[in-house]
Every structure is written in C-alpha cells, then in structure tokens.
C-alpha positions in Angstrom: 33.0 95.7 21.2 31.7 92.4 19.7 29.5 91.7 16.7 27.0 90.4 19.2 26.4 94.0 20.3 25.1 94.9 16.8 21.3 94.7 16.6 20.3 92.4 13.6 22.4 92.7 10.4 23.5 89.0 10.6 24.2 88.9 6.8 26.6 91.8 7.0 28.3 90.5 10.1 29.0 87.2 8.4 30.3 89.0 5.3 32.8 91.0 7.3 34.0 88.1 9.3 34.4 86.1 6.1 36.7 88.8 4.5 39.1 88.2 7.5 38.9 84.5 7.4 39.6 84.3 3.7 42.2 87.0 4.0 40.4 89.3 1.5 40.1 92.4 3.6 40.2 95.4 1.3 42.2 98.5 2.2 39.0 100.6 2.2 35.3 99.7 3.0 32.4 102.0 2.6 29.5 101.1 4.9 26.3 102.8 3.6 22.8 102.8 5.0 20.1 104.7 6.7 20.4 106.4 10.1 20.1 104.1 13.0 20.7 100.9 11.0 23.9 100.1 12.8 26.7 101.1 10.3 28.8 102.6 13.1 28.2 99.6 15.4 29.3 97.4 12.5 32.4 99.5 11.9 33.4 99.4 15.6 32.8 95.7 15.9 34.8 95.0 12.7 37.6 97.3 13.9 37.7 95.4 17.2 37.8 92.1 15.3 40.7 93.4 13.1 42.6 94.5 16.2 42.1 91.1 17.9 39.7 92.5 20.5 42.4 94.1 22.4 41.6 95.2 26.0 42.7 98.7 24.9 39.4 98.9 22.9 37.3 98.9 26.0 37.9 102.6 26.4 38.6 103.1 22.7 42.2 104.0 23.5 44.0 101.6 21.1 46.9 103.5 19.5 46.3 101.7 16.1 42.6 102.8 15.9 42.0 106.3 14.6 38.8 108.2 14.3 37.7 111.0 11.9 34.4 112.8 12.4 32.8 116.2 11.7 33.8 119.0 13.8 33.0 122.7 14.4 35.2 125.7 15.1 34.8 126.9 18.7 35.1 130.5 19.7 38.2 129.6 21.8 40.1 128.4 18.7 42.6 130.7 17.0 41.6 132.4 13.7 44.2 130.2 11.8 43.3 126.9 13.5 41.3 124.4 11.5 39.5 122.1 13.9 40.4 118.4 13.8 38.9 115.3 15.5 41.5 115.3 18.3 40.2 118.7 19.4 37.0 116.8 20.5 38.5 113.5 21.5 37.1 113.6 25.0 33.5 114.3 23.8 33.9 111.5 21.1 34.9 108.9 23.6 32.1 109.9 25.9 29.7 109.5 23.0 31.1 106.0 22.2 31.0 105.0 25.9 27.2 105.5 25.7 26.8 103.1 22.9 27.5 102.7 19.1 24.1 104.0 18.0 23.9 107.8 17.8 23.0 110.6 15.4 24.7 113.7 14.0 22.2 115.8 16.0 23.3 114.1 19.2 27.0 114.6 18.3 26.4 118.3 17.5 24.7 118.7 20.9 27.6 117.0 22.6 30.2 119.5 21.1 28.0 122.5 21.8 27.2 123.3 18.2 24.3 125.8 17.6 23.6 126.6 14.0 27.0 125.6 12.8 27.6 123.2 10.0 29.9 120.3 11.1 32.6 119.4 8.6 35.7 117.4 8.2 38.5 119.9 7.4 41.6 119.7 5.2 43.8 119.7 8.4 42.2 116.4 9.3 43.7 114.6 6.3 47.1 116.1 7.0 46.9 114.9 10.6 45.8 111.5 9.6 48.7 111.2 7.1 51.1 111.9 9.9 49.6 109.3 12.2 49.4 106.6 9.6 53.0 107.1 8.5 54.0 105.6 11.9 54.4 101.9 12.3 51.7 99.9 14.1 52.4 99.9 17.8 51.1 96.4 18.2 52.7 95.0 15.0 49.4 94.3 13.3 46.9 96.4 11.4 46.1 100.0 11.7 42.4 100.9 11.4 40.9 104.3 10.6 37.1 104.9 11.0 35.7 107.9 9.1 32.2 108.7 10.4 30.1 110.7 7.8 32.8 111.1 5.1 30.3 113.1 3.1 31.1 115.9 5.5 34.6 116.3 4.1 35.3 119.5 2.3 36.7 119.2 -1.1 40.3 119.8 -0.1 40.1 117.1 2.6 38.5 114.7 0.2 41.2 115.1 -2.4 44.0 114.7 0.2 42.3 111.6 1.6 42.0 110.3 -2.0 45.8 110.2 -2.2 45.8 108.0 1.0 43.3 105.7 -0.6 45.2 105.4 -3.8 48.5 104.7 -2.0 47.4 103.3 1.4 49.9 102.9 4.2 51.0 99.4 4.8 48.5 97.1 6.8 46.0 100.0 7.1 42.2 99.5 6.7 39.9 102.4 6.2 36.2 102.0 7.3 34.0 104.7 6.1 30.5 105.1 7.6 28.2 107.1 5.3 24.5 108.0 5.2 24.7 110.0 2.0 27.5 108.3 -0.2 26.3 110.1 -3.3 27.7 113.3 -1.8 31.2 111.7 -1.8 33.5 112.4 -4.7 33.2 109.6 -7.3 37.0 109.2 -7.3 36.8 108.6 -3.6 33.9 106.1 -3.8 35.6 104.2 -6.6 38.6 103.4 -4.3 36.5 101.6 -1.7 34.5 98.3 -1.5 30.9 99.4 -0.9 28.7 97.4 1.5 25.1 98.5 1.8 23.6 98.1 5.3 19.8 97.7 5.2 17.3 98.9 7.8 17.1 96.6 10.8 14.5 93.9 10.6 11.4 94.8 12.6 11.6 91.5 14.5 15.2 92.2 15.5 14.2 95.6 16.7 11.2 94.2 18.7 13.5 91.7 20.4 16.1 94.3 21.2 13.4 96.5 22.7 12.2 93.7 24.8 15.7 92.4 25.8 17.4 95.7 26.3 14.6 97.9 27.4 12.3 95.4 29.0 9.2 96.3 27.0 6.2 94.2 26.6 5.8 92.6 23.2 2.8 94.8 22.0 4.6 98.0 22.9 7.8 96.8 21.3 5.9 95.8 18.1 4.4 99.3 17.7 7.6 101.2 18.4 9.5 98.9 16.0 7.0 99.7 13.2 7.2 103.4 13.9 11.1 103.3 14.0 11.1 101.9 10.4 14.4 99.9 10.9 16.2 102.5 13.0 17.4 101.8 16.6 18.0 105.4 17.3 14.5 106.3 16.2 13.2 103.5 18.4 15.0 105.0 21.4 13.6 108.4 20.6 10.2 107.0 20.4 10.6 105.8 24.0 11.4 109.3 25.2 8.1 111.2 25.8 10.1 114.5 25.6 11.8 113.5 22.3 12.3 115.7 19.3 9.5 113.8 17.4 7.1 114.8 20.1 7.8 118.5 19.5 7.6 117.9 15.8 4.1 116.3 16.2 2.9 119.4 18.2 4.2 121.7 15.5 2.5 119.6 12.8 -0.9 119.6 14.5 -0.6 123.4 15.1 0.2 124.1 11.4 -2.7 122.0 10.2 -5.2 123.5 12.7 -4.2 127.0 11.9 -4.3 126.3 8.2 -7.7 124.7 8.5 -9.1 127.7 10.5 -7.4 130.2 8.1 -5.8 131.8 11.1 -3.1 133.9 9.4 -2.0 135.5 12.6 -1.6 132.0 14.2 0.4 130.8 11.1 2.6 133.8 11.4 3.5 133.1 15.0 3.9 129.5 14.1 6.4 130.4 11.3 8.4 132.6 13.7 8.6 129.8 16.2 9.8 127.3 13.7 12.2 129.9 12.2 13.9 130.1 15.6 15.1 126.5 15.3 18.5 125.7 13.8 18.6 124.7 10.2 19.5 121.1 10.9 16.5 120.8 13.2 14.3 122.5 10.6 15.3 119.9 8.0 14.5 117.1 10.3 11.2 118.8 11.1 10.3 118.8 7.4 11.3 115.2 7.0 8.9 114.4 9.8 6.1 116.5 8.3 6.6 114.6 5.0 6.2 111.3 6.8 3.1 112.5 8.6 1.5 113.5 5.3 2.2 110.1 3.9 1.0 108.3 7.0 -2.3 110.3 7.1 -2.9 109.6 3.4 -2.4 105.8 4.0 -4.6 106.0 7.1 -7.6 106.6 4.8 -7.2 103.1 3.5 -7.9 101.6 6.9 -5.3 99.0 6.5 -3.2 98.8 9.7 -0.3 97.0 7.9 0.3 100.2 5.9 0.4 102.7 8.7 3.4 103.4 10.9 2.3 105.9 13.6 2.5 106.2 17.3 -0.7 106.0 19.3 -0.8 109.8 19.7 -0.3 110.3 16.0 -2.9 107.7 15.1 -5.5 109.4 17.3 -4.9 112.7 15.4 -5.1 111.0 12.1 -8.5 109.6 13.0 -10.0 113.1 12.4 -7.3 114.7 10.2 -6.6 112.1 7.6 -9.6 112.8 5.3 -7.9 116.2 4.6 -5.0 114.5 3.0 -6.3 112.9 -0.1 -5.7 112.2 -3.8 -6.2 115.8 -4.7 -3.5 117.3 -2.6 -1.1 114.7 -1.2 1.4 115.1 -4.1 1.3 118.9 -3.9 1.9 118.7 -0.2 4.9 116.5 -0.6 6.3 118.8 -3.4 5.8 121.8 -1.2 7.6 120.3 1.8 10.5 119.1 -0.4 10.9 122.6 -2.0 10.8 124.1 1.5 13.5 121.6 2.6 15.7 122.6 -0.3 15.2 126.3 0.3 16.1 125.9 4.0 19.2 123.8 3.1 20.3 126.7 0.8 20.0 129.2 3.6 16.8 130.8 2.5 15.1 133.3 5.0 13.4 130.7 7.2 10.8 133.0 8.6 9.6 134.0 5.1 9.9 130.5 3.7 7.9 128.8 6.4 5.2 131.5 6.4 4.7 131.3 2.7 4.4 127.5 2.9 2.0 127.8 5.8 -0.3 130.1 3.7 -0.1 127.5 0.9 -1.3 124.8 3.3 -4.6 126.8 3.7 -5.3 126.2 0.0 -4.1 122.6 -0.1 -6.3 121.5 2.8 -9.4 122.7 1.0 -8.7 120.5 -2.1 -11.2 117.6 -2.4 -11.0 114.5 -4.6 
C-alpha cells in the first residue's frame, strides 16, 4: 500500500516520510484521530514504507509485519483459551483486502460477534513477545500495528508496556487509536503521539468523485454530512445503511413523543432494546447529532447544517420543537442514557424512561 492510497492527510504523510528520511523514526508511534479519518490507512502505508514496499505486502503476508486487534471468544474455543489475533487472521486479511478504511462495527460483524465486547487479551502480548524475539526475516525492521490499543485489558497493557520500555531491536510499534485517553498514561508516555485530523471536505469530495463517480453536487452534500470521515461517507452512499435505520427510529421517537403515544413509545423502546449495546451507543450518538442539526436548522444558515436530503426534509417541520428551552436538556438526557447503556443498564427500562422524558421536553417553548 502506498501513501497515495490515503485520502487527504498530506501534512501527516509528509511528517511520517520525513521521520524516515531524517532517520528519526521512534520505536513507538501513537496515531490518534476520529473514526474514518484514515489512521489505519496511514499506519498501513507507513508500515509498507518502512518495509520497502515488499511484494509480500500485497496480501499482507510479510513475516516482519505483525497485527494486533480486538477479538472475541468463540463458542468453539476451549474454556482455558484466551483469543489472540492469529485466531482471526483469515477474517483480518479479508477485511484489509477490501480497503484500509473500516470500523469496529464492521470488524465485529466480520468475526461473528453479537453482543460481545471485543478486547485485546493478555495472551496477545505474550504471543507478540515471542514473535518479536525472533530476528527480522528480511534483515530490516520489524513493524507491529496495534489497532484500537484502548481495547487492551489491564494485564495486556502492562505486559505491552514492558515491550515499549525495552523494545526489541529494529522494531517499530504503530498504534492506531480513537480513544487514546483510555490508554494507561504509562503506555501513552512511551510513544510519540501524532494527531490525525478529520479529512478535509474538499479531499472527501474529490475522493467521492474519483473513486465513486459521483457528481460534484452529490459529492459535496455527502462530504458535509460525513464530517471528515470516509467510512461515514461510504455509509451515506448506502440507502440501507445503519444511519438510515437510525433516522427512522429517531423520527418514530419524536412522533410518538409529540403525540404522547405511551403505547407506541413502549413498543419503540422494546425494539431499540433488542439492538446490541454497541449499536445502541451508535444510535444515541446519531440522536445527539440530529438534535444539534435540528437546532441549527432554525437559524436558516445552510453553512451550519450537515444533513442528508431526507433528514433536512424532516427538519423542515420538526426543527421548531428543538429550541433554546430544551436543546441542552435533550443533549444531557441522551448523554446520560448513553452512559447508562455503556454501564450495562437495563436497556428496555432506560430507553422507555428517556422516551417518556422526551414527551415533556418537546413541549418546552422559548
């Protein structure tokens, strides 16, 4: 993979290349940034650059390139077995073959996870220590890409810390994180942090036109809605995407709440409660964005609004119900609900209680 395959991020590309040219490559780099910004694409391109773009990288079979990523325990695994990345190597290479832009949710679907939490186990660090103790097969660097290191359990993080403190010779760690604050401070302090910004809208537009053949006007609208995320842009292209379902659930909630239809709200809560917790958290993030967008829609300034055409049509009638009197309370309620869900609260009760609160909030006027 080449840096030319990375959408935008020219400044970061040049910074990484300069590290090699000036022989200042640190033993550990932490690439941080929002989902869809291209952190993994940058890591893969940089790893390829460090490994001299070997032909072995075309199928990601290079013996000096190692991957660590979140996994789950399958029913077929023994009771004593701690899952490691190698258990899902086939699925991982298939994911990479489709492109360097993907989400945790897509990975979870690829490995058949239901409501399980994907983590990086302690056995992973033991396995990595063994691999890195071997000499480079090609006589050059060894590279280890850790995707979502914040998913490491404490034992794994502490063991990996020892590797970072005394790194094997000619080894470079590339960690790709969306929530670096969840990493142990001792781990963060051992790495050189590089913050990857959202993709510039113009770069997204051009990629949508060049890679997807979209007309400029359509590419422009999708780029604005995607908010700097290539994965979000791709999802917006799919009429059957998750966001389409989230939009329907949002409109249902607001209509039932406006009509004070308690029976409808109860049925709505039961439907949402049937979703997995990870999807519920994404749903609530979408709801928060819709509250913000509908509030901003009231100002009638198109440069402030980031919605699809369908969302905008709904906002035309609904936005007056999100105003100065209730917008903050709506945000706070959704954030509290998101925290409760993350802490394994009873989803059916939590969503129904919040749905009832929405009846009151929609009646507030400035």
